[in-house]
N, CA, C and O of each residue as an XYZ file, in Angstrom:
560
protein
N      15.138      3.362     -7.691
C      14.595      2.177     -8.538
C      12.991      2.207     -8.176
O      12.791      2.112     -6.965
N      11.918      2.309     -8.911
C      10.604      2.117     -9.056
C      10.075      1.308     -9.858
O      10.578      1.232    -10.979
N       8.914      0.471     -9.531
C       8.385     -0.340     -9.985
C       6.887     -0.054     -9.491
O       6.681      0.636     -8.493
N       5.598     -0.765    -10.433
C       4.165     -0.331    -10.113
C       3.300     -1.604    -10.605
O       3.689     -2.324    -11.524
N       2.155     -1.802     -9.945
C       1.428     -2.980    -10.608
C       0.162     -2.110    -10.635
O      -0.058     -1.216     -9.819
N      -0.704     -2.474    -11.714
C      -2.034     -1.879    -11.269
C      -3.065     -3.111    -11.759
O      -2.686     -4.105    -12.379
N      -4.539     -2.822    -11.325
C      -5.716     -3.893    -11.628
C      -7.066     -3.139    -11.742
O      -7.341     -2.119    -11.111
N      -7.634     -3.585    -12.364
C      -9.368     -2.907    -12.135
C     -10.113     -3.609    -11.275
O     -10.025     -4.827    -11.431
N     -10.780     -3.261    -10.464
C     -11.326     -3.619     -9.445
C     -12.755     -3.416     -9.625
O     -12.919     -2.243     -9.959
N     -13.895     -4.056     -9.550
C     -15.349     -3.685     -9.625
C     -16.161     -3.098     -8.400
O     -17.307     -3.376     -8.046
N     -15.521     -2.472     -8.011
C     -15.819     -1.484     -6.601
C     -15.773      0.056     -7.156
O     -15.204      0.426     -8.183
N     -16.571      0.938     -6.148
C     -16.235      2.661     -6.090
C     -14.818      3.116     -5.674
O     -14.475      2.228     -4.893
N     -13.759      4.042     -5.764
C     -12.665      4.221     -5.181
C     -13.302      4.716     -3.707
O     -12.552      4.750     -2.731
N     -14.645      5.080     -3.589
C     -15.053      5.322     -1.974
C     -15.016      3.823     -1.371
O     -14.544      3.671     -0.244
N     -15.451      2.830     -2.021
C     -15.420      1.729     -1.282
C     -13.907      1.123     -0.859
O     -13.613      0.588      0.209
N     -13.034      1.370     -2.024
C     -11.512      0.375     -2.190
C     -10.754      1.537     -1.118
O      -9.966      1.093     -0.282
N     -11.037      3.108     -1.181
C     -10.748      3.744      0.426
C     -10.977      3.352      1.499
O     -10.114      3.010      2.307
N     -12.117      3.338      1.675
C     -12.581      2.442      3.087
C     -12.216      1.459      3.368
O     -12.456      1.228      4.553
N     -11.480      0.310      2.631
C     -10.687     -0.562      2.808
C      -9.562     -0.070      3.380
O      -9.368     -0.082      4.595
N      -8.587      0.489      2.334
C      -7.326      1.588      2.822
C      -7.520      1.812      4.248
O      -6.841      1.154      5.036
N      -8.347      2.642      4.663
C      -8.033      3.178      5.740
C      -8.175      2.313      7.183
O      -7.782      2.535      8.328
N      -8.774      1.447      6.686
C      -8.685      0.337      7.909
C      -7.314     -0.504      7.971
O      -7.232     -1.655      7.543
N      -6.350      0.134      8.498
C      -4.813      0.043      8.743
C      -4.741     -1.489      9.430
O      -4.075     -2.467      9.090
N      -5.509     -1.341     10.320
C      -5.181     -2.700     11.289
C      -5.599     -3.822     10.133
O      -4.821     -4.765      9.991
N      -6.584     -3.775      9.445
C      -6.764     -4.901      8.379
C      -6.348     -5.280      7.416
O      -6.901     -6.132      6.721
N      -4.926     -4.547      7.081
C      -4.378     -4.894      5.865
C      -3.893     -6.061      5.813
O      -3.897     -6.640      4.727
N      -3.328     -6.727      7.025
C      -2.922     -7.745      6.767
C      -4.260     -9.443      6.162
O      -4.090    -10.623      5.854
N      -5.490     -8.454      6.308
C      -6.597    -10.101      5.752
C      -6.646     -9.657      4.298
O      -7.564    -10.202      3.686
N      -5.838     -8.732      3.508
C      -6.160     -8.851      2.231
C      -4.841     -8.539      1.387
O      -4.730     -8.435      0.165
N      -3.749     -8.404      2.510
C      -2.312     -8.317      2.069
C      -1.567     -9.219      2.622
O      -1.394     -9.236      3.840
N      -0.947    -10.218      1.687
C      -0.127    -11.525      2.056
C       1.201    -11.178      2.794
O       1.695    -11.944      3.621
N       1.878     -9.707      2.370
C       3.089     -9.594      2.738
C       3.163     -8.632      4.093
O       4.205     -8.179      4.566
N       1.588     -8.388      4.701
C       1.602     -7.909      5.885
C       1.062     -8.659      6.801
O       0.083     -9.349      6.516
N       1.772     -8.657      8.454
C       1.612     -9.741      9.200
C       0.444     -8.843     10.061
O      -0.747     -9.060     10.286
N       1.584     -7.461     10.522
C       0.646     -6.503     11.605
C       0.587     -5.197     10.920
O       1.483     -5.038     10.092
N      -0.217     -4.258     11.057
C      -0.242     -3.093     11.023
C      -1.356     -2.038     11.610
O      -2.529     -2.393     11.729
N      -0.937     -0.780     11.953
C      -1.488      0.153     12.986
C      -1.128      1.431     12.580
O      -0.084      1.621     11.956
N      -2.126      2.595     12.963
C      -1.922      4.080     13.255
C      -1.929      4.522     14.386
O      -2.735      4.074     15.201
N      -1.021      5.527     14.728
C      -1.306      6.045     16.045
C      -2.313      7.374     15.503
O      -1.874      8.509     15.689
N      -3.134      7.268     15.097
C      -4.312      8.363     14.681
C      -5.018      7.658     13.728
O      -4.882      6.466     13.451
N      -6.137      8.829     13.011
C      -6.870      8.305     11.923
C      -6.015      8.630     10.669
O      -4.989      9.307     10.603
N      -6.896      7.783      9.396
C      -6.299      7.548      8.554
C      -5.995      9.184      7.624
O      -6.815      9.799      6.941
N      -4.613      9.531      7.896
C      -4.757     11.398      7.252
C      -3.449     11.758      7.097
O      -2.653     11.198      7.851
N      -3.044     12.514      6.347
C      -1.747     12.770      6.194
C      -0.921     13.417      7.603
O      -1.298     14.300      8.373
N       0.445     12.542      7.603
C       1.111     13.048      8.874
C       1.287     11.955      9.735
O       2.382     11.920     10.296
N       0.481     11.037      9.993
C      -0.054     10.077     10.857
C       0.829      9.341     10.623
O       1.118      8.958      9.489
N       1.664      8.879     12.125
C       2.580      7.672     11.564
C       1.674      6.256     12.513
O       0.696      6.384     13.250
N       2.345      5.105     12.189
C       2.186      3.666     12.787
C       3.310      2.695     12.439
O       4.367      3.176     12.029
N       3.223      1.802     12.524
C       3.945      0.692     12.191
C       3.513     -0.682     11.526
O       2.370     -1.045     11.803
N       4.131     -1.360     10.831
C       4.165     -2.238      9.819
C       5.368     -3.238      9.732
O       6.532     -3.177      9.337
N       4.247     -4.541     10.490
C       5.286     -6.045     10.449
C       5.142     -6.557      9.003
O       4.028     -6.892      8.599
N       6.134     -6.624      8.274
C       5.729     -7.291      6.807
C       6.570     -8.978      7.270
O       7.540     -9.127      8.012
N       5.819     -9.999      6.565
C       6.213    -11.093      6.736
C       7.608    -11.750      6.717
O       8.058    -12.667      7.405
N       8.241    -10.911      5.586
C      10.061    -11.038      5.860
C      10.574    -10.004      6.280
O      11.175     -9.407      5.386
N      10.616     -9.365      7.559
C      11.006     -8.241      7.897
C      11.029     -7.788      9.170
O      10.780     -8.759      9.886
N      11.231     -6.630      9.956
C      11.245     -6.728     11.247
C       9.950     -5.289     10.986
O       9.578     -4.700      9.972
N       9.601     -5.173     12.359
C       8.567     -4.459     12.489
C       9.067     -2.991     11.954
O      10.102     -2.723     12.564
N       8.773     -2.103     11.183
C       9.137     -0.507     10.615
C       8.077     -0.107     11.063
O       7.050     -0.719     11.356
N       8.556      1.810     11.159
C       7.578      2.972     11.377
C       7.160      3.166      9.837
O       7.777      2.846      8.821
N       6.055      3.722      9.974
C       5.305      4.084      8.951
C       4.733      5.713      8.896
O       4.174      6.246      9.854
N       4.936      6.245      7.853
C       4.094      7.846      7.743
C       3.570      7.730      6.652
O       4.057      7.190      5.659
N       2.135      8.427      6.804
C       1.174      8.673      5.834
C       1.436     10.136      5.217
O       1.382     11.206      5.825
N       1.706      9.938      3.982
C       1.866     11.598      3.451
C       0.742     11.081      2.298
O       0.478      9.969      1.839
N       0.203     12.460      2.055
C      -0.333     12.758      0.987
C      -1.981     12.149      0.667
O      -2.346     11.598     -0.372
N      -2.811     12.432      1.883
C      -4.092     11.087      2.042
C      -5.120     12.033      1.140
O      -5.585     13.070      1.612
N      -5.374     11.652      0.028
C      -6.595     12.377     -0.528
C      -7.767     11.615     -0.957
O      -7.817     10.858     -1.926
N      -8.805     11.924     -0.046
C     -10.245     10.862      0.096
C     -10.479     10.444     -1.055
O     -10.800     11.210     -1.963
N     -10.367      9.274     -1.193
C     -11.095      8.610     -2.667
C     -10.146      8.509     -3.953
O     -10.384      7.854     -4.968
N      -9.321      9.086     -3.762
C      -8.200      9.346     -4.491
C      -6.571      8.650     -4.630
O      -5.889      8.248     -5.573
N      -6.377      8.765     -3.071
C      -4.581      8.389     -3.044
C      -4.378      8.604     -1.783
O      -5.054      9.069     -0.865
N      -3.078      8.087     -1.921
C      -2.533      8.071     -0.826
C      -0.973      7.474     -0.577
O      -0.826      6.449     -1.243
N       0.353      7.864      0.276
C       1.225      7.467      0.002
C       1.482      7.216      1.673
O       1.179      7.863      2.676
N       2.267      5.813      1.415
C       3.586      5.613      2.546
C       4.492      5.636      2.830
O       5.058      5.490      1.747
N       5.469      5.739      3.751
C       6.932      6.242      3.513
C       7.246      5.188      4.631
O       6.462      4.638      5.405
N       8.607      5.056      4.508
C       9.218      4.126      5.755
C      10.871      4.304      5.103
O      11.331      4.371      3.963
N      11.413      4.334      6.399
C      12.947      4.636      6.162
C      13.539      3.724      6.511
O      13.131      3.158      7.524
N      15.025      3.080      5.662
C      15.844      2.332      6.169
C      16.996      3.038      6.362
O      16.916      4.265      6.426
N      18.303      2.364      6.492
C      19.415      3.630      6.635
C      19.782      4.122      5.121
O      20.178      3.604      4.077
N      19.469      5.256      5.540
C      20.263      6.401      4.206
C      19.560      5.478      2.768
O      20.228      5.058      1.823
N      17.958      5.319      2.955
C      17.103      4.833      1.975
C      15.649      5.318      2.542
O      15.478      5.192      3.754
N      14.734      5.789      1.862
C      13.549      5.879      2.019
C      12.388      5.043      1.016
O      12.335      5.140     -0.210
N      11.648      4.355      1.728
C      10.614      3.592      1.048
C       9.545      4.547      0.710
O       9.258      5.492      1.445
N       8.861      4.256     -0.589
C       7.859      5.063     -1.089
C       6.589      4.659     -1.603
O       6.315      4.789     -2.796
N       5.721      4.126     -0.681
C       4.418      3.458     -1.612
C       3.234      4.195     -1.928
O       2.564      4.727     -1.043
N       2.958      4.252     -3.070
C       2.120      4.891     -3.493
C       0.880      4.418     -4.048
O       0.962      3.567     -4.935
N      -0.194      4.797     -3.703
C      -1.717      4.016     -3.933
C      -2.644      5.011     -4.411
O      -3.050      5.902     -3.665
N      -3.044      4.894     -5.771
C      -3.796      5.382     -6.363
C      -5.153      5.029     -6.880
O      -5.473      3.841     -6.917
N      -5.910      5.883     -7.249
C      -7.506      5.533     -7.198
C      -8.091      6.163     -8.333
O      -8.747      7.188     -8.154
N      -7.930      5.644     -9.592
C      -8.831      6.082    -10.712
C     -10.368      5.534    -10.970
O     -10.630      4.339    -10.831
N     -11.052      6.203    -11.236
C     -12.675      6.127    -10.838
C     -12.704      5.606    -12.732
O     -12.139      6.402    -13.483
N     -13.202      4.615    -13.241
C     -13.791      4.233    -14.179
C     -15.475      4.156    -14.352
O     -16.188      4.556    -13.432
N     -15.969      3.696    -15.411
C     -17.259      3.984    -15.421
C     -17.973      2.928    -14.427
O     -18.725      3.324    -13.537
N     -17.676      1.478    -14.646
C     -18.136      0.804    -13.423
C     -17.260      0.097    -12.507
O     -17.563     -0.809    -11.731
N     -15.818      0.789    -12.763
C     -14.906      0.223    -11.653
C     -13.665      0.999    -11.558
O     -13.559      2.063    -12.168
N     -12.723      0.531    -10.832
C     -11.688      1.513    -10.507
C     -10.870      0.776    -10.723
O     -10.927     -0.453    -10.696
N      -9.893      1.544    -10.995
C      -8.308      1.355    -11.860
C      -7.185      1.432    -10.319
O      -7.460      2.442     -9.673
N      -6.460      0.897     -9.905
C      -5.998      0.654     -8.488
C      -4.406      0.202     -9.221
O      -4.000     -0.805     -9.802
N      -3.662      1.812     -8.758
C      -2.440      1.277     -9.187
C      -1.515      1.379     -7.939
O      -1.750      2.387     -7.274
N      -0.570      0.623     -7.482
C       0.694      0.354     -6.273
C       1.469      0.997     -6.853
O       1.151      0.929     -8.040
N       2.680      1.852     -6.684
C       4.098      2.145     -6.720
C       4.772      2.120     -5.592
O       4.501      2.408     -4.426
N       5.947      1.619     -6.297
C       7.040      1.518     -5.019
C       8.567      2.241     -5.389
O       9.303      1.889     -6.311
N       8.759      3.065     -4.657
C      10.058      3.544     -4.976
C      11.020      4.000     -4.062
O      10.911      4.862     -3.189
N      12.182      3.154     -4.452
C      13.391      3.422     -3.609
C      14.274      4.590     -3.747
O      14.893      4.798     -4.790
N      14.351      5.393     -2.671
C      14.895      6.706     -2.551
C      15.959      6.932     -1.842
O      15.761      6.655     -0.659
N      17.536      7.513     -2.172
C      18.548      7.640     -1.272
C      19.939      6.967     -1.851
O      20.001      6.147     -2.767
N      21.119      7.550     -1.039
C      22.206      7.025     -1.209
C      22.066      5.138     -1.332
O      22.375      4.476     -2.323
N      21.654      4.740     -0.348
C      21.510      3.273     -0.664
C      20.400      2.261     -1.051
O      20.155      1.089     -0.767
N      19.727      3.408     -1.972
C      18.589      3.279     -2.626
C      19.070      1.728     -3.496
O      18.584      0.622     -3.259
N      19.948      1.982     -4.344
C      20.344      0.543     -4.931
C      20.436     -0.759     -4.394
O      19.934     -1.811     -4.793
N      21.237     -0.492     -3.320
C      21.497     -1.600     -2.603
C      20.287     -2.394     -2.032
O      20.004     -3.579     -2.206
N      19.593     -1.360     -1.247
C      18.176     -1.939     -0.788
C      17.094     -2.291     -1.624
O      16.083     -2.918     -1.305
N      17.439     -1.775     -2.849
C      16.412     -2.407     -3.866
C      16.635     -3.596     -4.530
O      15.831     -4.242     -5.201
N      17.831     -3.841     -4.280
C      18.611     -5.103     -5.055
C      18.205     -6.674     -3.803
O      18.072     -7.860     -4.103
N      18.128     -6.116     -2.666
C      18.332     -6.510     -1.403
C      16.949     -6.992     -1.172
O      16.768     -8.204     -1.061
N      15.660     -5.916     -1.065
C      14.281     -6.271     -0.737
C      12.958     -5.901     -1.936
O      11.767     -6.213     -1.965
N      13.722     -5.200     -2.735
C      12.990     -5.117     -4.077
C      12.302     -6.243     -5.034
O      11.152     -6.166     -5.467
N      13.068     -7.129     -5.240
C      12.330     -8.513     -5.745
C      11.089     -8.895     -5.009
O       9.967     -8.940     -5.513
N      11.438     -9.207     -3.586
C      10.426     -9.509     -2.794
C       8.989     -8.653     -2.843
O       7.866     -9.147     -2.944
N       9.352     -7.151     -2.738
C       8.129     -6.315     -3.119
C       7.723     -6.071     -4.376
O       6.856     -5.202     -4.477
N       8.081     -6.565     -5.325
C       7.613     -6.587     -6.464
C       7.140     -7.902     -7.026
O       6.349     -7.755     -7.957
N       7.365     -8.916     -6.765
C       6.694    -10.281     -6.632
C       5.477    -10.046     -5.627
O       4.403    -10.457     -6.067
N       5.452     -9.648     -4.761
C       4.205     -9.421     -3.749
C       3.070     -8.645     -4.112
O       1.938     -8.760     -3.643
N       3.501     -7.750     -5.085
C       2.367     -6.225     -5.642
C       1.577     -6.882     -6.389
O       0.506     -6.294     -6.537
N       1.664     -8.008     -7.009
C       0.119     -8.392     -7.799
C      -0.591     -9.359     -7.141
O      -1.654     -9.733     -7.636
N      -0.018    -10.047     -5.650
C      -0.776    -10.764     -4.731
C      -1.495     -9.603     -3.830
O      -2.676     -9.763     -3.522
N      -0.894     -8.610     -3.471
C      -1.591     -7.727     -2.574
C      -2.876     -7.270     -3.288
O      -4.004     -7.378     -2.806
N      -2.492     -6.597     -4.836
C      -3.553     -6.055     -5.687
C      -4.662     -7.236     -5.857
O      -5.857     -6.972     -5.986
N      -4.158     -8.543     -5.846
C      -5.796     -9.757     -5.933
C      -6.494     -9.406     -4.673
O      -7.525     -8.734     -4.663
N      -5.888     -9.894     -3.557
C      -6.173     -9.493     -2.115
C      -7.091     -7.941     -2.010
O      -8.251     -8.025     -1.605
N      -6.704     -6.977     -2.269
C      -7.354     -5.933     -2.398
C      -8.794     -6.128     -3.310
O      -9.874     -5.939     -2.751
N      -8.737     -6.481     -4.611
C      -9.634     -6.817     -5.451
C     -10.606     -7.713     -4.655
O     -11.695     -7.189     -4.420
N     -10.420     -8.949     -4.202
C     -11.201     -9.760     -3.398
C     -11.986     -9.223     -2.503
O     -13.212     -9.151     -2.591
N     -11.229     -8.781     -1.503
C     -12.434     -8.022     -0.685
C     -13.220     -7.013     -0.836
O     -14.306     -6.825     -0.287
N     -12.389     -6.018     -1.972
C     -13.223     -5.077     -2.573
C     -14.992     -5.004     -2.949
O     -16.001     -4.344     -2.698
N     -14.341     -6.619     -4.004
C     -15.366     -6.712     -4.987
C     -16.471     -7.598     -4.142
O     -17.612     -7.728     -4.587
N     -16.017     -8.273     -2.745
C     -17.063     -8.993     -1.557
C     -17.920     -7.435     -1.275
O     -19.033     -7.065     -1.651
N     -16.862     -6.751     -0.454
C     -17.397     -5.858      0.228
C     -18.459     -5.148     -0.535
O     -19.417     -4.863      0.183
N     -18.586     -4.742     -1.892
C     -19.583     -3.941     -2.671
C     -20.649     -4.646     -3.079
O     -21.708     -4.116     -3.413
N     -20.451     -5.792     -3.076
C     -21.529     -6.414     -3.710
C     -21.928     -7.481     -2.724
O     -22.553     -8.410     -3.237
N     -21.692     -7.571     -1.313
C     -21.818     -8.513     -0.195
C     -22.498     -7.863      0.720
O     -22.764     -8.407      1.792
């Protein structure tokens, strides 16, 4: 199962990526995150933890970090991997932001039914929060 949401933000991809890279501040703009941190800098291969609003603290792993363009966060459940992709596409005076969530593995159908709807409902609010903080950052 995979789903995605996108939004246009009046900020540069550099400004948005800078906000992404401050992982411990994710709860300030992502209403689904209570706590988040990394055990290193914001780069491929670094691990951390994330505590969602309605779930236990989980280990996260940064993969495919491309400065000002994209990054992926993975987390595992029993026989299922959650893949959270974040893409930035620079436009003329703004940036298209795409967040994509994919469930992979033998139990992906079960977990996508259990937690998929909650994650899907939260994506638009997460993107609105990112838009608000990014536009205030770039114009403040």
